[in-house]
C-alpha positions as CSV (number, residue, x, y, z in Angstrom):
1,X,37.5,-39.6,39.2
2,X,37.6,-35.9,40.4
3,X,37.1,-34.9,44.0
4,X,33.9,-33.1,43.0
5,X,32.5,-36.3,41.5
6,X,33.2,-38.2,44.7
7,X,31.3,-35.5,46.7
8,X,28.4,-35.6,44.3
9,X,28.4,-39.4,44.4
10,X,27.7,-39.1,48.2
11,X,24.8,-36.8,47.5
12,X,23.4,-39.0,44.8
13,X,23.6,-42.0,47.1
14,X,21.6,-40.0,49.6
15,X,19.0,-38.5,47.3
16,X,18.2,-41.9,45.6
17,X,18.3,-43.9,48.9
18,X,15.2,-45.6,50.2
19,X,15.4,-43.4,53.3
20,X,15.3,-40.1,51.4
21,X,12.7,-41.2,48.9
22,X,10.3,-42.0,51.7
23,X,10.5,-38.4,52.8
24,X,11.2,-36.5,49.5
25,X,7.8,-36.3,47.8
26,X,9.1,-34.3,44.9
27,X,11.9,-36.7,44.0
28,X,9.8,-39.7,44.8
29,X,7.1,-38.6,42.3
30,X,9.7,-38.5,39.5
31,X,11.4,-41.8,40.5
32,X,8.1,-43.6,40.6
33,X,6.9,-42.1,37.3
34,X,6.5,-45.1,34.9
35,X,6.5,-42.8,31.9
36,X,10.1,-41.8,32.6
37,X,11.2,-45.3,33.8
38,X,12.3,-43.8,37.1
39,X,14.9,-41.5,35.4
40,X,15.6,-38.1,36.9
41,X,17.1,-35.4,34.6
42,X,20.5,-34.3,35.7
43,X,19.4,-30.7,35.0
44,X,16.8,-31.3,37.8
45,X,19.4,-32.6,40.2
46,X,21.6,-29.6,39.5
47,X,18.9,-27.4,41.0
48,X,19.5,-29.1,44.4
49,X,21.6,-26.8,46.6
50,X,23.9,-29.4,47.9
51,X,24.8,-30.6,44.4
52,X,25.1,-27.2,42.6
53,X,27.3,-26.0,45.5
54,X,29.8,-28.7,44.4
55,X,29.5,-28.4,40.7
56,X,27.1,-27.1,38.0
57,X,28.7,-29.4,35.3
58,X,26.2,-32.1,34.0
59,X,29.2,-34.3,33.0
60,X,30.6,-34.3,36.5
61,X,27.3,-35.4,37.9
62,X,27.1,-38.2,35.2
63,X,30.6,-39.3,36.1
64,X,29.7,-39.6,39.8
65,X,27.0,-42.3,39.0
66,X,29.5,-45.1,38.8
67,X,31.0,-44.1,42.2
68,X,27.7,-44.7,44.0
69,X,27.6,-48.1,45.7
70,X,24.2,-47.9,47.4
71,X,21.7,-47.8,45.8
72,X,23.1,-48.8,42.5
73,X,22.4,-46.2,39.8
74,X,22.4,-46.1,36.0
75,X,22.5,-43.4,33.3
76,X,20.4,-43.2,30.2
77,X,22.1,-43.6,26.8
78,X,22.4,-39.8,26.4
79,X,24.0,-39.6,29.9
80,X,21.5,-36.8,30.7
81,X,19.3,-38.6,33.4
82,X,19.9,-41.0,36.3
83,X,17.7,-43.8,37.7
84,X,18.0,-46.6,40.3
85,X,18.7,-50.1,39.1
86,X,16.4,-51.4,41.7
87,X,13.1,-49.4,41.3
88,X,11.6,-47.7,44.3
89,X,8.1,-49.2,44.8
90,X,5.0,-48.4,46.8
91,X,5.6,-51.3,49.2
92,X,9.0,-49.8,50.2
93,X,7.4,-46.7,51.7
94,X,7.0,-48.4,55.1
95,X,10.2,-50.4,55.1
96,X,11.8,-47.8,57.3
97,X,9.8,-49.0,60.3
98,X,11.9,-52.1,60.8
99,X,15.2,-50.1,60.6
100,X,14.3,-46.9,62.5
101,X,14.5,-45.7,66.1
102,X,12.3,-43.0,67.7
103,X,14.5,-40.8,69.9
104,X,13.4,-38.1,72.4
105,X,14.8,-35.6,74.9
106,X,17.0,-34.1,72.2
107,X,18.4,-30.8,73.6
108,X,16.9,-27.6,72.3
109,X,17.4,-23.9,73.0
110,X,15.3,-21.0,71.9
111,X,13.3,-23.2,69.7
112,X,16.3,-24.7,67.9
113,X,18.2,-27.9,68.1
114,X,21.5,-27.6,70.0
115,X,23.2,-30.5,68.2
116,X,23.4,-31.2,64.5
117,X,22.2,-34.2,62.6
118,X,25.8,-35.2,62.0
119,X,26.4,-35.3,65.7
120,X,23.4,-37.6,66.2
121,X,24.5,-39.7,63.2
122,X,27.9,-40.2,64.8
123,X,26.4,-41.0,68.2
124,X,24.4,-43.9,66.7
125,X,26.9,-45.1,64.2
126,X,28.5,-47.5,66.7
127,X,25.6,-49.8,65.9
128,X,26.0,-49.6,62.1
129,X,25.6,-47.3,59.2
130,X,23.0,-44.5,59.8
131,X,21.4,-43.4,56.5
132,X,19.0,-40.8,57.9
133,X,18.5,-38.5,60.9
134,X,15.3,-36.6,61.0
135,X,14.6,-34.0,63.6
136,X,11.0,-33.0,64.1
137,X,9.7,-29.4,64.2
138,X,6.4,-27.8,64.4
139,X,5.3,-24.4,62.9
140,X,4.5,-21.9,65.6
141,X,2.1,-19.2,64.1
142,X,2.8,-16.9,67.0
143,X,6.5,-17.0,66.6
144,X,6.3,-17.2,62.8
145,X,8.8,-20.0,62.5
146,X,9.4,-23.7,63.0
147,X,10.1,-24.8,66.6
148,X,12.2,-27.8,67.6
149,X,10.2,-30.5,69.4
150,X,13.2,-32.4,70.9
151,X,12.3,-35.5,69.1
152,X,13.4,-37.3,65.9
153,X,14.1,-40.5,64.0
154,X,17.3,-42.4,63.3
155,X,17.2,-44.8,60.4
156,X,19.9,-47.5,59.9
157,X,21.0,-49.0,56.6
158,X,20.0,-52.5,57.5
159,X,18.1,-54.7,60.0
160,X,21.2,-56.1,61.6
161,X,22.3,-52.6,62.8
162,X,18.8,-51.8,64.0
163,X,18.7,-55.0,66.0
164,X,22.0,-54.2,67.7
165,X,20.7,-50.8,68.7
166,X,17.4,-52.1,69.9
167,X,19.1,-54.8,72.0
168,X,21.2,-52.2,73.9
169,X,19.0,-49.0,73.8
170,X,15.4,-50.2,74.0
171,X,13.3,-52.0,76.6
172,X,10.2,-54.1,76.1
173,X,7.0,-52.1,76.0
174,X,5.4,-54.6,78.4
175,X,8.1,-54.0,81.0
176,X,7.8,-50.3,82.0
177,X,10.3,-50.6,84.9
178,X,13.1,-52.1,82.9
179,X,16.2,-50.1,82.2
180,X,18.1,-50.3,78.8
181,X,21.5,-52.0,78.7
182,X,23.0,-48.7,77.5
183,X,22.0,-45.0,77.3
184,X,23.2,-42.4,75.0
185,X,23.7,-38.7,75.8
186,X,23.8,-35.5,73.9
187,X,25.5,-33.0,76.2
188,X,23.8,-33.4,79.6
189,X,20.6,-34.9,78.1
190,X,20.0,-38.6,78.3
191,X,18.1,-39.6,75.1
192,X,15.0,-41.8,75.3
193,X,15.0,-44.5,72.6
194,X,12.4,-46.9,71.3
195,X,12.0,-48.7,68.1
196,X,9.7,-47.0,65.6
197,X,7.4,-50.0,65.8
198,X,7.1,-49.5,69.6
199,X,6.4,-45.8,69.0
200,X,3.7,-46.6,66.4
201,X,2.1,-49.3,68.6
202,X,1.9,-46.8,71.5
203,X,0.4,-44.1,69.2
204,X,-2.2,-46.6,68.0
205,X,-3.0,-47.7,71.5
206,X,-3.4,-44.0,72.6
207,X,-5.5,-43.3,69.6
208,X,-7.6,-46.4,70.3
209,X,-8.0,-45.3,73.9
210,X,-9.0,-41.8,72.9
211,X,-11.3,-43.1,70.3
212,X,-12.9,-45.5,72.9
213,X,-13.1,-42.6,75.4
214,X,-14.7,-40.4,72.8
215,X,-17.0,-43.2,71.7
216,X,-17.9,-43.9,75.3
217,X,-18.7,-40.2,75.9
218,X,-20.8,-40.2,72.7
219,X,-22.7,-43.3,73.9
220,X,-23.3,-41.8,77.3
221,X,-24.5,-38.6,75.7
222,X,-26.8,-40.5,73.3
223,X,-28.2,-42.6,76.2
224,X,-28.8,-39.4,78.2
225,X,-30.5,-37.7,75.2
226,X,-32.6,-40.9,74.6
227,X,-33.6,-40.9,78.3
228,X,-34.5,-37.2,78.1
229,X,-36.5,-37.8,75.0
230,X,-38.3,-40.7,76.6
231,X,-39.1,-38.5,79.7
232,X,-40.4,-35.8,77.5
233,X,-42.5,-38.2,75.4
234,X,-43.9,-39.7,78.7
235,X,-45.3,-36.3,79.6
236,X,-49.1,-36.4,79.2
237,X,-51.8,-34.0,80.3
238,X,-54.3,-35.7,82.5
239,X,-58.0,-34.6,82.7
240,X,-60.7,-36.5,84.5
241,X,-63.5,-35.0,82.4
242,X,-67.2,-35.4,82.9
243,X,-70.0,-35.5,80.4
244,X,-72.3,-32.6,79.7
245,X,-69.8,-29.9,80.7
246,X,-69.0,-28.3,77.4
247,X,-71.2,-25.6,75.6
248,X,-70.4,-25.1,71.9
249,X,-71.0,-21.5,70.8
250,X,-71.5,-20.4,67.2
251,X,-71.8,-16.9,65.7
252,X,-70.0,-14.9,68.5
253,X,-69.8,-11.1,68.1
254,X,-66.6,-9.5,66.7
255,X,-65.7,-7.8,70.0
256,X,-65.9,-11.1,71.9
257,X,-62.9,-12.3,74.0
258,X,-62.3,-14.9,76.8
259,X,-62.9,-12.4,79.6
260,X,-66.3,-11.4,78.1
261,X,-67.4,-15.1,78.0
262,X,-66.3,-15.8,81.6
263,X,-68.1,-12.6,82.8
264,X,-71.3,-13.9,81.3
265,X,-70.8,-17.3,83.0
266,X,-70.3,-15.6,86.4
267,X,-73.4,-13.4,86.0
268,X,-75.7,-16.2,84.9
269,X,-74.3,-19.5,86.2
270,X,-72.7,-18.3,89.4
271,X,-69.5,-16.7,90.8
272,X,-68.2,-19.9,92.3
273,X,-68.5,-22.0,89.2
274,X,-65.2,-23.1,87.7
275,X,-65.2,-22.6,83.9
276,X,-62.7,-22.1,81.1
277,X,-63.3,-20.3,77.8
278,X,-61.6,-22.1,74.8
279,X,-61.7,-19.2,72.4
280,X,-59.3,-17.0,70.3
281,X,-60.2,-13.4,69.7
282,X,-61.7,-12.9,66.2
283,X,-63.1,-16.4,65.9
284,X,-66.8,-16.8,65.2
285,X,-67.1,-20.0,67.3
286,X,-65.8,-21.0,70.7
287,X,-66.5,-23.2,73.7
288,X,-67.1,-22.9,77.4
289,X,-65.9,-25.8,79.5
290,X,-67.2,-26.4,83.0
291,X,-65.3,-28.5,85.6
292,X,-68.4,-30.1,87.0
293,X,-71.8,-31.1,85.5
294,X,-74.8,-29.0,86.6
295,X,-78.4,-28.4,85.7
296,X,-77.4,-24.7,85.4
297,X,-75.2,-25.6,82.3
298,X,-78.2,-26.7,80.3
299,X,-80.3,-23.7,81.5
300,X,-77.5,-21.4,80.5
301,X,-77.3,-22.9,77.0
302,X,-81.0,-22.5,76.6
303,X,-80.8,-18.8,77.7
304,X,-78.0,-18.2,75.1
305,X,-80.1,-19.8,72.4
306,X,-83.3,-17.9,73.1
307,X,-81.4,-14.6,73.6
308,X,-82.3,-14.2,77.2
309,X,-78.6,-14.0,77.8
310,X,-76.4,-12.1,75.3
311,X,-72.7,-11.8,74.9
312,X,-71.4,-8.3,74.4
313,X,-75.0,-7.2,73.9
314,X,-75.4,-9.6,71.0
315,X,-77.3,-12.9,70.7
316,X,-75.2,-16.0,69.6
317,X,-76.4,-17.9,66.6
318,X,-76.3,-21.2,68.4
319,X,-75.4,-22.7,71.8
320,X,-75.4,-26.5,72.4
321,X,-74.0,-28.9,74.9
322,X,-71.6,-31.3,73.3
323,X,-72.5,-35.0,73.5
324,X,-71.4,-38.3,72.0
325,X,-68.5,-38.4,69.5
326,X,-68.4,-34.6,69.4
327,X,-67.7,-34.4,73.1
328,X,-65.2,-37.3,72.9
329,X,-63.3,-35.6,70.1
330,X,-63.3,-32.2,71.9
331,X,-61.6,-33.7,75.0
332,X,-59.3,-35.8,72.9
333,X,-58.0,-32.8,70.9
334,X,-57.9,-30.6,74.1
335,X,-55.8,-33.2,75.9
336,X,-53.5,-33.6,72.9
337,X,-53.0,-29.8,72.7
338,X,-52.2,-29.5,76.4
339,X,-49.8,-32.5,76.2
340,X,-47.9,-30.9,73.3
341,X,-47.8,-27.6,75.1
342,X,-46.2,-29.3,78.2
343,X,-43.8,-31.3,76.1
344,X,-42.7,-28.2,74.2
345,X,-42.1,-26.4,77.4
346,X,-40.0,-29.3,78.8
347,X,-38.0,-29.4,75.5
348,X,-37.3,-25.6,75.7
349,X,-36.1,-26.0,79.3
350,X,-33.8,-28.8,78.3
351,X,-32.4,-26.8,75.3
352,X,-31.7,-23.8,77.5
353,X,-29.8,-26.1,79.9
354,X,-27.7,-27.6,77.1
355,X,-26.9,-24.1,75.8
356,X,-25.7,-23.0,79.2
357,X,-23.5,-26.1,79.6
358,X,-21.6,-25.5,76.4
């Protein structure tokens, strides 16, 4: 067996390992492809930098297969493709949780890690074989490059090694004041260590807490909005109206407006009489509503009917005092109109307040 084959065997053991296949989407997709029975073409593997830097000879790669102990590999009949003997399956994707540590406080400088993966692997290998060291980074748009986060994962080959590491390096999540039996250092930095499960549990709890906080804020906001809607819906225009106070006018002149109607009221009913003109310019019909009943209202209606009193120099077609259902409907519609007006005003005020608070 050539030296090159031994080096390639080490790379094949890594590439086809559970640890790598959990991370390597490209290779995992090929390995899990049922149409190819999990075989990866040697020509594909020769494109991997760490393999082609050792040899570009397909036969050397094929010879290296029998040198790999874990995971066990096999060749196809043509010796042109390699596969695992034990297939990598979907349920293996989370098997790393039980054999992985989450480490923090890893030294960084100028956005880069100070220590290599190999140094970290050596540091943790006292507990057993380390199959993967993953150091986390985050892409910084401003810097235009990936920045080291000072955190990572160490994955062991088996549960026994993991249990040894946890026993000495980790403390129970429930006992925040406890100290680990042993601490590991990289340079002057003391690493923080917890099991991957502890880390996932903490993340889930934080996510649940954030979700509950967000849900609580949403509930509070919805309750406040519901209260505000109820307050707006409770707004109602009140009018203690009295019978016989509304004159209905038909056939008003084109130049008529509210001021013209109220001027006629003042001149013919009295300056001190409180009255409102329910009229829009251009309408043929309108109404004059008095606050208090008076004999002068009926007299005024008669004068408008017989032309004794004119509006804008013109006689109206008809003037009558509302009674019965007509009078009830008038006030009902007027109160509904004023109520809507008040509610719309309150809603506009509330909307402006919300916009300012954003």
